[in-house]
N, C-alpha and C positions, 0 to 999 in steps of 0.2 A: 527190676533194678539190676539185673545181671551186668548191664553196661557199666556199672560202677566198679567192676572188678577187672583189673588189667590182665591180659592173657599172654602177652609175648615178652615185652621188654622189661627185664628186671631192674633197669636203671632209669625208668621213665621219669619218676618224680625228681631224680637228681639233676635233670636238665634245667630245672627251675632255679635260677640264681638265688632268689630270696629264700627259697626253701633250704638251700645250702647254708646261707647265713644263719637261718633259724637253727639248723642242726649244729652249727659251730657254737652258737650261743648255748644251746642245750647241753652240748658236750662239756663246755667249760664249767657250767654251773653244776652239772651232775658230778664231774670230776672233783670239784671243790667240796661238794656235800659228802661225797664218799671219803675223801681225805679227812674231813672234819669228823665224820662218824667214827672212823678207826682211831684217830688220835684222841678224841674226847673219851671214847670208851676205855682205851688203854690208860689214859691219864687218871680218870676217875678211879679205876680199879687199883692203880699203883698207889694213889693217895689214900684210899679208904679201905682197900682189901674187902670190898663188899659186893657180893653177887646181887643182892637186892637193889643196890644203887645202880648197878649196870642196867637192870630192867627198868628202873625208874627214869633213866634217861629217855627211853622210848615213851613212857607215859607222860613225861613232861612236855614232849613235842606233840603228842596226840591230843591232849586236852584242848589246846587252842585250835588245833587243826579241825577237830570236830565242832567246837563251839562257833567257829567262824565260817565253816564250809558253806552252809546254806546261804549266808549273807554274801559270801564270795561268789557263789553261782549266780545269785540275783544281780550283783554288780557287773559281772562279766557279760551278762545278757542285756545290759543297758549301756555300758561304757565301752569305748574303743578298746579292743583287747590288748593292743600294743602298750597302751598307757598303763594297764593293770600289770603287765609283765615288767615294765620299767620300774614302776613303784615297788613291786614286790622284790625285784632283784636289788634295788637300792637298799632296801631294808636288810637284805642278806649281806650286802657289803658292810653295813654298820655292824651287824653281828660278828662278821669276820674280824673287823677291827677290834672289837671288844675282846674277843678270844685271844687275839694276838697280844693286846695290852696286858691281859691276865698273866702272861708268861714272864713278864718283866719282874726283876727282883723287888722293885718298890711295890708292885701289886701283891706279890707273895708276902712281903713284909706287912701289908695291911690285912690280907685275908688269911695268911698262914695256910693251914691245911683245910680250910673251909672251901667246899666246892659249890656252895650255893650260887656264886656269881656265874658259874658255868651253866647251871640249871636255869637261871634267869635268861641267859642268852639263848639257850635251847628253846625256851618258851616263846621268845620273840621270833625265833626261826620258824616255829610251828605256825604262828600267825601268818608270816610272809608266805610260807609254802602253801597254806590253805587258799591263798589268792593266786599264786603262781601256777599251780597245777591246772585249775579250770581255765585260767587265761591262756596257757599254751595249748590245751586241748581244743579250745574254741578257735584259736588264732590259726592253727596249722591248716585246717581245711580251706582257709581263705588264701593260702599261698599256692595251692595246687588245684588242678581240675578234678572234677568228680571221678573221672576215669582213673585218676592216679591215687585215689583214696587208700586202697589196700596197700599199694606199693609204698606210699608215703608213710603209712603206719608201720610197715615192716622196717623201713630204713630208720624211722624215728626210734623204733624199738632197738634196732642194731646199734644206733648211735648211743642210746642210753646204756646198753649192756657193755659196749666197748669202754665207755667211761667208767662203768662199774667194775670192769676188769682192771683197768689201769689205776683207778683211784685208790682202792684199798692197798694194792701192792705198793704204789708210790707213797701212800701215807705211811705204811709200815717202814719202808726203806728210808724215807726222809727222817722219820722219828728216830730210827736207829742210828743213822749216820751223820745227820746235820743238826739234830736237836729239835725240840718242840717249837722254839721261837721262830726259827727259819721255816719250819713246816707250816705253821699258821700264817706266816707272811706270804708264802707261795699260794696257800689256799685263798687268802684275801685277794691276791693279784688275779687269780683265775676268775673269781666272782666279778671283779671289776672288768676283766676282759669280756665277760659275757655281755656286759652293758654295751661295750663297743660294737659287738656283733649285732645285737638287736637294734642298735641305732642305724645300722646299714639296711634294715628292712623298713620299707615305707609303711606308714600307718594305713590301715584299710578301713573304709567306711563300714558301719554295721550292715549286715545283709538286710535286704528289703523285708524278709520274713521276720527279722528281729524288730524292725521299726514298726511293723503292722501288728505286732503282738505285745503292745506296751500298755494295754488298757486295764489289766488286772491290778488290784490293790497289792500293796507290798506283802501283806500276809499271805495272800493267795499265791503270789509269785515265789515266795520263799519255800512253799511246800509243794509247788507244782511239779518240780523235778522228782521229788519223792513219790508223788502220786503216779507220775508217768512210768517210773521204774516199777512200781508195785503192780501196775496193770499190764506191763509188757513182760510176759512170763519168760521169754527168751533171755532178755537182759537181766531180769531178777534172778533167774536160776544161775546164770553165768557169774554174776557178781557174788551171789551167796556162796557158790562153790569156791571161788577164789578167796573170798573173805575168810571162811573157816579154815581153808588149807593153810593160808598164810598165818592166821591167828595161832593155830596149833603147831605149825612148822617153823616157828620163830626162833630157831637155834642160833641165829646170827649174834644175838645179844650176849650169848655165853661163849663166843669164840675167844675172848680174852682169857677166860678161865681155862679152856682147852689148851690155848697157846702157852699159858704160864704154868699151869698146874698138872696137866695130863700129858700133853705132847712135849712140853718144855722146849719150845722153839722160838720164844722171844717175840718182840714186836715185828721183826722182819717176817717171821713165819706167820704171824697173825695177818699181816697184809696179804700174804700169798693165799691163806685160807679164805680171807674175805673176797679175794679176786676169783677164786675157783668157780663159784656158781655163775658168775657173770661171764667168765671165759667160755663155759659150756653153752651159755645162752647165746653168746655171740656167734659161735659156730652154727648153732641151730637156726639162728635168725638169718644168716647168710644163705643157708639151705632153703629156708622158707621164702626168701626173696626170689629164688629161682623156681621153687616149686610151692606156690602158695596153697594153703589148705582150703579146699572148697567142699569136696564130698566127705560125708561122715565127720564133719567138723566137731559136732558135739561129742560123739563117741571118742574121738581122738583127744579131746580136751579132758574127758573123764579118765582115760587111760594115763594121760600125762600127769594129772594131779595125783593119781594113785602111785605112779612111778616116783613122783616127788616125795610122797610120804615114806615109801620104802627106802629111798636114799637117806632121808633124815634119820630113820631108825639105824641104818647101816653106819652112818656117821657117828651117831651117839655111842654105838657099841665098839667102834674101832679104836684099838690102842696104838695104831701105827699112823704116822704122818702121811705116808703115801696112800694108804687106803682111805684115810679121812679126806685127803685132797680129791681122790677119785670120786668118792660119794658126793662131795659138794659139787664137783664138776657135773656129774650126772643130774643132780638136782636142778642145776641151771638149765641143762638141756630140756628137761621135762617142763620146767617153769616157763621157758620161752614159748613152748607150744601153747600152753594155757593162756599166757598173756597175749599172744598174737591173735588167737581166736576171739578172746574177750574184747580186745581193743578194736578189732575190725568190725565186729557186730555192733559195738557201741557207736562208732563213727557212722556206720551205714544206717542203723535203725533209729538214730536220734535226729529229730528235726533241727534245722539250723538255729531257730529261735530258742531251742531248749538246751543247746550244747553246754553252756556254762553251768546250768543247774543240774543237768544229768551228770556232768563231770564232777560236780560237787558231791553228789550222792555216791558216785563211784569212789571218790576220795575218802568219804567217811567210811564206807563199808569195805573197801579193799586197801586203799592207801594207808588209812589209819590203822588197819589191822596189823600192818607191819610193826608199828610201835606197840600196839596192844599185845601182839604176839611176843615181843621182846619183854614186856612187863610180865606176861604169863610165864615165860621161861624163867625170868628172874625169881618170881614167887615160888614156882615149883622147885627150882634148883635150891632156893633157900630152905624150903621145907624138906625135900626128899633127896637132894643131891643132884649134881650136874648131869650125870649120865641118865639116871631115871627120868629126869625132866625132859631131855631131848627125845628119848625113846617113847615116852608117853605122848609127846606132841606128834610124832610120826604115826603112832597107832591111831590117835584121834583123827588125823587126816584121812587115814584109810576108812574109818567109820563114816566120816562125812561123805566121802566119795561113794560108798556103798549105799547110803541113804539117798543121795542125789540121783544116782543111777536108777534106783528103784522107783523113786517118786516123780522125777522130772522127765516125763516122756518127751516134752517139747524140746528140751535140750539134748536128750539122747538121740533124737531123730533130726537134729539140726544139720542142714546142708547150706553153707553160706551162699553158694551160687543159686541153688534152688529157691531159697527163702527170699532172694532179692529179685526175682523175676517180676 
């Protein structure tokens, strides 16, 4: 299967017009989600002054994400993928409208300092994103040729990271200079614009392999993705490594505390801190587009996750804004390597008729660990303090890497090109 990996043109997948529309759609929705994450975190902390509630934001989103993920994977493998994307995005538009309405004086007059309406909206957002992630994962390969897979994954990752650079910084700056109401309106407009871009991509018929693998009962189909991942040791080890690294390295939830109480840089500085990891990831992603990882991919992934853990420890111990920013920047560089390897092997090693369900498993074990990591950080910060919580998370990441490197020989010896021949 080495013919699946592009060798020369780093812009090969960008020649496909519908793939460019897909990237534009993903950029807008990622930008909006990042803005929402920064502003909601800052707003909740300003109203409640609670580190625990900061972590609970992530938990509120991850509960529906886990609960609906396997159902979402099943639906994505039976229904036209574009339809799933449109419906999930429409739900996110509704959530954006509700957050915007919450900022009006008459809403605050009704709810006062109660933040439970925000958590209800975040819960609905989690449901929508549980369908959106597998839908986009399964739809993207239908827009490009098999030879463009890794290149498309790289550019999709770059697109996501660029939005993740711009989104937090823009969210912090907008909050600081134009106010929360205008910020939520802009976020709402971005989600709506993503619907326009996906409308410009033609609906694709389900692949033939999907149509010919519809005989199982719903119970079997709901768990088949989990069984596939469990028996595929390469995918299982890669997902597990990223899951625990993200789970213990979830310092992002505590950035409002660092910005407000430790570094004292305000919402504008918070936006810059949130953008730093993604900025580092963008630079590394552009490098990987030109020089894709093939040889010793597993070892490079292990080293990258270890580097990520060291950066989290450095960030937690830093009393200076500049050093903190640099540590977060480097964490994004290392994270980009890990994400690139995992995303590539997932696309290449997953059969077409299983993409939705395998993506759902990935969403549960990796995507949801972002929010669980935020909750873990909130709990440990509430019990032991902010800095010890972050340093503990980084140290646990290093422990996970050490155990994986010792036990997972199949991942340690992974060569993407060699494995796909």
